[in-house]
C-alpha positions as CSV (number, residue, x, y, z in Angstrom):
1,M,-45.1,23.9,25.2
2,V,-41.5,22.8,25.8
3,R,-39.0,25.4,24.5
4,T,-35.7,24.1,23.7
5,G,-33.9,27.3,22.7
6,V,-32.3,25.6,19.8
7,T,-33.4,26.1,15.8
8,F,-33.6,22.9,13.5
9,A,-30.1,24.3,11.9
10,E,-28.2,24.1,15.4
11,A,-29.9,20.4,15.9
12,C,-28.4,19.7,12.7
13,E,-25.0,20.6,13.7
14,E,-25.4,18.6,16.8
15,Y,-26.2,15.7,15.2
16,L,-23.2,16.0,12.6
17,R,-21.0,16.5,15.4
18,W,-22.4,13.1,17.2
19,L,-22.1,11.2,14.2
20,E,-18.6,12.4,13.5
21,Q,-16.9,12.1,17.5
22,D,-19.4,10.2,19.6
23,R,-20.3,7.5,16.9
24,D,-16.6,7.5,14.7
25,R,-19.0,7.7,11.5
26,K,-16.2,8.0,8.4
27,P,-15.8,11.2,6.8
28,S,-17.3,10.3,3.7
29,T,-20.4,9.4,5.6
30,V,-20.6,12.5,7.3
31,R,-20.1,14.6,4.5
32,D,-22.7,12.6,2.6
33,Y,-25.3,13.2,5.6
34,G,-24.0,17.0,5.4
35,S,-25.0,17.1,1.9
36,V,-28.5,15.9,2.3
37,I,-29.1,18.2,5.3
38,R,-27.8,21.4,3.2
39,A,-29.8,20.6,0.1
40,H,-33.0,19.3,1.4
41,L,-33.8,20.1,5.2
42,L,-32.0,23.4,6.0
43,P,-33.9,25.0,3.0
44,A,-37.3,23.9,4.4
45,F,-36.6,24.1,7.9
46,G,-33.3,25.7,8.9
47,S,-34.2,28.7,11.1
48,R,-37.3,27.4,12.6
49,P,-37.1,26.5,16.4
50,I,-37.1,22.4,16.4
51,E,-40.2,22.1,18.4
52,D,-42.4,24.2,16.4
53,I,-41.9,21.6,13.4
54,S,-45.0,19.7,13.2
55,D,-45.7,16.2,11.5
56,E,-48.2,17.9,8.9
57,D,-45.2,20.6,8.2
58,I,-43.0,17.6,7.5
59,E,-45.9,15.5,5.7
60,R,-46.3,18.8,3.4
61,W,-42.4,18.7,2.6
62,K,-42.4,15.2,1.9
63,V,-45.1,15.5,-0.7
64,G,-42.8,18.2,-2.6
65,L,-39.8,15.9,-2.6
66,G,-41.6,13.8,-5.2
67,I,-43.3,16.7,-6.9
68,E,-40.6,19.0,-7.1
69,S,-37.3,17.0,-7.7
70,G,-38.9,13.7,-9.1
71,M,-36.7,12.0,-6.2
72,S,-37.0,8.2,-6.0
73,N,-38.6,6.6,-3.1
74,A,-35.2,5.0,-2.0
75,T,-33.8,8.7,-2.0
76,K,-36.7,10.3,-0.1
77,L,-36.0,7.2,2.6
78,K,-32.5,8.3,3.3
79,V,-33.5,11.8,3.5
80,L,-36.2,10.9,6.1
81,T,-33.9,8.7,7.9
82,I,-31.4,11.6,8.2
83,L,-34.2,14.0,9.4
84,S,-35.5,11.4,11.9
85,G,-31.7,11.3,13.5
86,V,-31.7,14.8,13.5
87,F,-35.0,14.5,15.8
88,E,-34.0,11.8,17.8
89,R,-30.6,13.8,18.6
90,A,-32.6,16.7,19.6
91,R,-34.8,14.5,22.1
92,K,-32.0,13.2,23.8
93,V,-29.6,16.4,24.4
94,H,-32.4,19.4,23.9
95,K,-35.2,17.6,25.6
96,L,-37.5,17.5,22.7
97,P,-40.9,16.1,23.8
98,R,-41.0,13.9,20.7
99,N,-39.9,13.0,17.2
100,P,-42.3,13.8,14.7
101,V,-41.2,11.8,11.8
102,V,-42.3,8.8,13.6
103,A,-45.5,9.2,12.5
104,I,-44.8,10.3,9.0
105,E,-45.5,7.4,6.3
106,K,-42.4,6.1,4.8
107,P,-42.1,5.8,1.4
108,I,-42.0,1.9,-0.4
109,Q,-38.7,1.1,-1.6
110,R,-39.0,-2.0,-4.1
111,V,-36.1,-4.1,-3.9
112,R,-34.9,-6.2,-7.3
113,G,-35.3,-9.7,-7.2
114,D,-32.5,-9.9,-9.6
115,I,-28.8,-8.4,-9.7
116,D,-27.4,-7.2,-13.0
117,V,-24.0,-8.5,-13.0
118,F,-21.3,-8.8,-16.0
119,S,-21.4,-12.1,-17.6
120,V,-17.8,-13.8,-18.1
121,E,-17.5,-12.8,-21.8
122,E,-18.5,-9.0,-20.7
123,V,-15.7,-9.4,-18.4
124,M,-13.2,-10.6,-20.7
125,A,-14.2,-8.1,-23.4
126,L,-13.7,-5.3,-20.8
127,V,-10.1,-6.8,-20.2
128,R,-9.1,-6.9,-23.8
129,A,-10.3,-3.3,-24.8
130,A,-8.4,-2.1,-21.5
131,A,-6.1,0.9,-22.3
132,D,-2.9,-1.2,-20.6
133,E,-2.0,-4.0,-18.7
134,Q,-2.8,-2.2,-15.5
135,D,-6.4,-1.4,-16.5
136,A,-6.7,-4.9,-17.5
137,A,-5.7,-6.3,-14.0
138,I,-8.1,-3.8,-12.7
139,Y,-11.3,-4.7,-14.4
140,L,-10.5,-8.5,-13.8
141,T,-9.7,-8.2,-9.9
142,A,-12.8,-5.8,-9.6
143,A,-15.1,-8.3,-11.3
144,L,-13.3,-12.0,-10.2
145,T,-12.9,-10.8,-6.2
146,G,-15.8,-8.0,-5.5
147,L,-13.5,-5.5,-4.4
148,R,-14.8,-2.2,-4.2
149,R,-13.5,0.7,-6.0
150,G,-11.8,2.2,-3.0
151,E,-10.1,-1.1,-1.9
152,L,-8.6,-1.8,-5.1
153,V,-7.0,2.0,-5.2
154,A,-5.9,1.0,-1.7
155,L,-4.5,-2.3,-2.1
156,R,-0.5,-2.9,-1.8
157,W,1.8,-5.9,-2.7
158,R,2.0,-6.9,1.0
159,D,-1.7,-7.3,1.0
160,V,-1.5,-10.1,-2.0
161,D,-0.7,-13.6,-0.9
162,F,0.2,-15.7,-4.3
163,A,1.2,-19.0,-2.3
164,G,-2.1,-18.9,-0.3
165,Q,-4.1,-17.6,-3.7
166,S,-5.9,-14.8,-1.6
167,I,-5.9,-10.8,-1.0
168,R,-6.1,-9.1,2.4
169,V,-8.5,-6.3,2.0
170,P,-7.5,-3.8,5.1
171,A,-8.4,-0.3,3.9
172,S,-10.4,1.9,1.8
173,Y,-9.1,5.1,-0.4
174,T,-11.8,7.1,-0.6
175,E,-11.8,11.2,-1.4
176,G,-8.7,11.8,-0.5
177,G,-8.4,10.0,2.7
178,M,-7.6,6.2,3.9
179,T,-10.6,4.3,5.5
180,T,-11.6,1.2,6.8
181,P,-13.3,-1.2,4.5
182,K,-17.1,-0.7,3.8
183,S,-17.8,-3.4,6.1
184,G,-15.8,-1.9,8.9
185,K,-13.5,-5.1,8.9
186,V,-10.5,-6.5,7.5
187,R,-11.3,-9.6,5.3
188,A,-9.2,-11.9,3.0
189,V,-10.8,-12.9,-0.4
190,P,-9.9,-16.1,-2.6
191,M,-7.9,-15.0,-5.7
192,A,-8.8,-16.5,-9.0
193,P,-5.9,-17.9,-11.0
194,Q,-7.1,-15.3,-13.9
195,V,-6.3,-12.6,-11.1
196,S,-3.3,-14.3,-9.9
197,S,-1.6,-14.3,-13.6
198,A,-2.3,-10.6,-13.8
199,L,-1.3,-9.4,-10.8
200,A,1.8,-11.6,-11.4
201,R,2.6,-10.0,-14.5
202,L,2.0,-6.6,-12.8
203,A,4.5,-7.7,-10.2
204,G,7.1,-7.9,-12.9
205,R,6.9,-4.6,-14.5
206,G,10.2,-3.2,-12.9
207,A,8.7,-0.4,-10.7
208,F,6.4,0.3,-7.9
209,T,6.5,-3.2,-6.5
210,G,8.1,-3.5,-3.1
211,N,6.0,-4.6,-0.1
212,D,4.5,-1.2,0.7
213,D,3.7,0.2,-2.9
214,L,0.5,0.3,-4.3
215,V,-0.7,-2.6,-6.8
216,F,-2.5,0.1,-9.0
217,P,-0.2,2.9,-8.7
218,G,-0.9,6.8,-10.3
219,T,1.2,8.8,-11.4
220,G,4.2,8.7,-9.6
221,G,3.2,6.0,-7.6
222,G,0.7,7.8,-5.8
223,Y,-3.2,6.7,-5.6
224,L,-4.4,6.2,-8.6
225,D,-7.6,8.5,-9.8
226,A,-10.4,6.2,-9.2
227,S,-13.3,7.6,-11.1
228,A,-11.0,7.8,-14.3
229,A,-9.7,4.2,-13.6
230,L,-13.1,2.2,-13.4
231,P,-15.4,3.9,-15.8
232,P,-16.8,0.8,-17.7
233,L,-17.1,-1.2,-14.2
234,Q,-19.0,1.9,-12.4
235,A,-21.3,2.2,-15.3
236,R,-23.1,-0.8,-15.1
237,A,-24.0,-0.7,-11.1
């Protein structure tokens, strides 16, 4: 029997450190993984020596996820993937002989064949019902460009190319900080005439229209509270 000298909790700390510092994962990703570890993994395995956790232990724990919490298969798969990552990291840095998660049967994640999207009529109804011109422009831009919520919040006027009818997407504002877009790459998306017209009207509002100003500013020109700005669009997702 190999004795690593580390508990499962210590292995989790190393895994999160590795994600953040060595793999340079986004802060939001590290926080998400940390939340899963605290909520689901540490209560089950935290104080145990990592080499003492067997396939059978994990199988019993996995069954409990469905019975006790009603967790979806997609979420179970995510939790198991993180658990496997902890053991894989321990194999490399603590000489753990094997990753017991490899032997665990993974839940089936069914993929929906159809994507539920807004119709043109539904998008325009949202635009007409918007509280003000800026909200209307946000709904229209989100629907016709595919920009994600954080990307819309981070958008600045220098990124809007009216002549070229395109929008450059260089960043995303998430959980109080700037990050790269979800793809990890700066991209440009076509700007439909309806979006161009809506943004042109915003550009004439008389404030916060400089190149470095946000297209969709919050109070005083700062970042908008995205959770409050896009409830109708997020509700359909």
